[in-house]
C-alpha positions as CSV (number, residue, x, y, z in Angstrom):
1,X,1.5,28.2,-60.7
2,X,3.8,26.5,-63.5
3,X,4.8,23.0,-63.7
4,X,8.2,24.2,-63.2
5,X,7.3,26.3,-59.8
6,X,5.2,22.9,-58.7
7,X,8.3,20.7,-59.5
8,X,10.8,23.2,-57.4
9,X,8.4,23.4,-54.6
10,X,7.5,19.7,-54.4
11,X,11.6,19.4,-54.6
12,X,11.8,21.7,-51.4
13,X,9.0,19.9,-49.6
14,X,10.8,16.6,-50.0
15,X,14.0,18.4,-48.9
16,X,12.5,19.9,-45.5
17,X,10.9,16.8,-44.8
18,X,14.7,15.2,-44.8
19,X,16.0,18.2,-43.3
20,X,14.3,21.1,-41.6
21,X,16.6,24.0,-42.5
22,X,15.0,23.5,-46.2
23,X,11.5,24.5,-44.7
24,X,12.7,28.1,-45.0
25,X,11.9,28.5,-48.4
26,X,8.3,27.2,-48.1
27,X,8.1,29.9,-44.9
28,X,9.3,32.5,-47.0
29,X,7.0,32.0,-49.7
30,X,3.8,31.3,-48.0
31,X,4.4,33.6,-44.9
32,X,2.7,36.9,-46.1
33,X,-0.5,35.4,-47.4
34,X,-1.0,33.0,-44.6
35,X,-0.4,36.1,-42.2
36,X,-2.8,38.5,-43.9
37,X,-5.5,35.1,-43.7
38,X,-5.1,35.2,-40.0
39,X,-4.9,38.7,-39.5
40,X,-8.2,39.3,-41.4
41,X,-9.8,37.2,-38.8
42,X,-8.1,38.2,-35.5
43,X,-7.4,41.8,-36.3
44,X,-4.5,41.9,-33.8
45,X,-1.2,42.2,-35.2
46,X,0.7,40.6,-32.3
47,X,-1.6,37.8,-31.9
48,X,-1.6,37.0,-35.6
49,X,2.1,36.8,-35.4
50,X,2.0,34.2,-32.6
51,X,-1.2,32.1,-34.7
52,X,1.1,32.5,-37.9
53,X,3.9,31.0,-36.1
54,X,1.9,28.4,-34.3
55,X,0.7,27.6,-38.1
56,X,4.2,27.2,-39.5
57,X,5.7,25.3,-36.5
58,X,2.7,23.0,-36.9
59,X,3.3,22.8,-40.8
60,X,7.2,21.8,-40.1
61,X,6.6,19.7,-37.3
62,X,4.1,17.4,-39.3
63,X,5.7,17.8,-43.0
64,X,6.3,14.0,-43.2
65,X,2.7,13.7,-43.1
66,X,2.1,16.0,-45.8
67,X,1.4,14.2,-49.4
68,X,1.1,15.9,-52.7
69,X,-2.8,15.2,-53.7
70,X,-2.9,17.7,-56.6
71,X,-3.8,20.5,-54.6
72,X,-1.1,23.5,-53.8
73,X,1.1,23.6,-50.8
74,X,-0.6,26.8,-49.8
75,X,-4.0,24.7,-49.3
76,X,-2.4,22.5,-46.5
77,X,-1.1,25.5,-45.0
78,X,-4.5,27.1,-44.8
79,X,-6.5,24.2,-43.3
80,X,-3.8,24.5,-40.7
81,X,-4.0,28.2,-39.9
82,X,-7.7,27.9,-39.9
83,X,-7.7,25.3,-37.4
84,X,-5.1,27.5,-35.1
85,X,-7.8,30.3,-35.5
86,X,-10.4,28.3,-34.7
87,X,-8.9,26.8,-31.7
88,X,-8.0,30.4,-30.4
89,X,-11.8,31.5,-30.9
90,X,-13.0,28.2,-29.3
91,X,-10.4,28.4,-26.4
92,X,-11.2,32.2,-25.6
93,X,-15.0,32.2,-26.7
94,X,-14.8,34.9,-29.3
95,X,-16.4,35.4,-32.3
96,X,-14.8,35.5,-35.5
97,X,-14.1,38.4,-37.5
98,X,-14.6,38.4,-41.6
99,X,-12.8,41.4,-43.6
100,X,-15.3,42.2,-46.2
101,X,-14.3,44.1,-49.4
102,X,-16.6,45.7,-51.8
103,X,-16.0,43.8,-54.5
104,X,-16.4,40.5,-52.7
105,X,-19.3,41.7,-51.3
106,X,-20.6,42.7,-54.9
107,X,-19.7,39.2,-56.3
108,X,-21.7,37.5,-53.6
109,X,-24.7,40.0,-54.4
110,X,-24.6,39.0,-58.1
111,X,-24.7,35.4,-56.8
112,X,-27.6,36.1,-54.8
113,X,-29.2,37.8,-57.9
114,X,-30.7,40.7,-55.7
115,X,-30.6,44.6,-55.7
116,X,-27.5,46.3,-54.9
117,X,-28.8,48.5,-52.6
118,X,-27.9,49.7,-49.0
119,X,-30.4,47.5,-47.1
120,X,-30.1,44.2,-49.1
121,X,-26.1,44.7,-48.5
122,X,-26.9,44.8,-44.6
123,X,-28.9,41.9,-44.9
124,X,-26.3,40.1,-46.7
125,X,-23.6,40.6,-44.4
126,X,-26.1,39.8,-41.2
127,X,-27.0,36.5,-42.7
128,X,-23.0,35.7,-43.4
129,X,-22.5,36.9,-39.6
130,X,-25.4,34.3,-38.8
131,X,-23.7,31.5,-40.3
132,X,-22.1,28.5,-38.3
133,X,-18.4,28.8,-38.0
134,X,-17.6,26.5,-41.2
135,X,-20.3,27.9,-43.4
136,X,-19.0,31.2,-43.1
137,X,-15.4,29.8,-43.5
138,X,-16.6,28.5,-46.9
139,X,-18.1,31.5,-48.0
140,X,-14.9,33.5,-46.8
141,X,-12.7,31.5,-48.6
142,X,-14.4,31.3,-51.8
143,X,-15.5,34.9,-52.0
144,X,-13.1,37.2,-49.6
145,X,-10.1,35.1,-49.9
146,X,-10.9,34.0,-53.8
147,X,-9.9,30.7,-53.6
148,X,-10.7,28.0,-56.1
149,X,-13.3,25.0,-55.2
150,X,-10.3,23.0,-55.5
151,X,-8.2,24.9,-52.9
152,X,-11.1,24.9,-50.5
153,X,-12.0,21.3,-51.2
154,X,-8.2,20.6,-50.0
155,X,-8.5,22.7,-47.1
156,X,-11.6,20.9,-45.9
157,X,-10.8,17.4,-47.0
158,X,-13.7,17.0,-49.1
159,X,-14.0,16.7,-52.6
160,X,-14.2,19.9,-55.4
161,X,-18.0,18.9,-56.2
162,X,-18.7,18.9,-52.7
163,X,-17.1,22.4,-52.0
164,X,-19.2,23.7,-54.9
165,X,-22.5,22.1,-53.7
166,X,-21.9,23.4,-50.1
167,X,-21.1,26.9,-51.0
168,X,-24.3,26.8,-53.5
169,X,-26.6,25.6,-50.7
170,X,-25.1,28.3,-48.4
171,X,-26.0,30.9,-51.1
172,X,-29.3,29.3,-51.2
173,X,-29.7,29.9,-47.4
174,X,-28.5,33.3,-47.5
175,X,-31.1,34.1,-50.2
176,X,-33.8,32.7,-48.0
177,X,-32.5,34.7,-45.0
178,X,-32.6,37.8,-47.0
179,X,-36.3,36.9,-48.4
180,X,-37.4,36.8,-44.6
181,X,-35.5,39.9,-43.4
């Protein structure tokens, strides 16, 4: 995002804090990417629409609490969406779905420094599936959503260094799991 785009976005955020009608600009700008993010987890278009609506309703209702801390506004929306999805899964006692694409999986395989064989890929996927919720979310945001460490840090309200360290440790855990498997 250019400085000019960032400035315009901050102006709309400020205007939306004063008059909710200006929230429409933010909704239009981020709806598709937040919808896709939620859909990848829920795999149900109607349910995704409901959770996405809740996400934007909460964002609009709590916009006065939003502070620009140098992170993109989208990372605040991702955090809200993530919380809404997690709440849905907890409430309905369901498992989270992670949509895996080949390029993202390839990036993890390279990071793990393992052979790109079908058995190895299956072990990687199994290891990711067995991760606790927060750890699987970190892997998903980094490798499948391709967010920067800075954006991930913003979503989890941690430092960028902490986000890097957590993801590095998760990768190490996956490596150990593969060696055992």
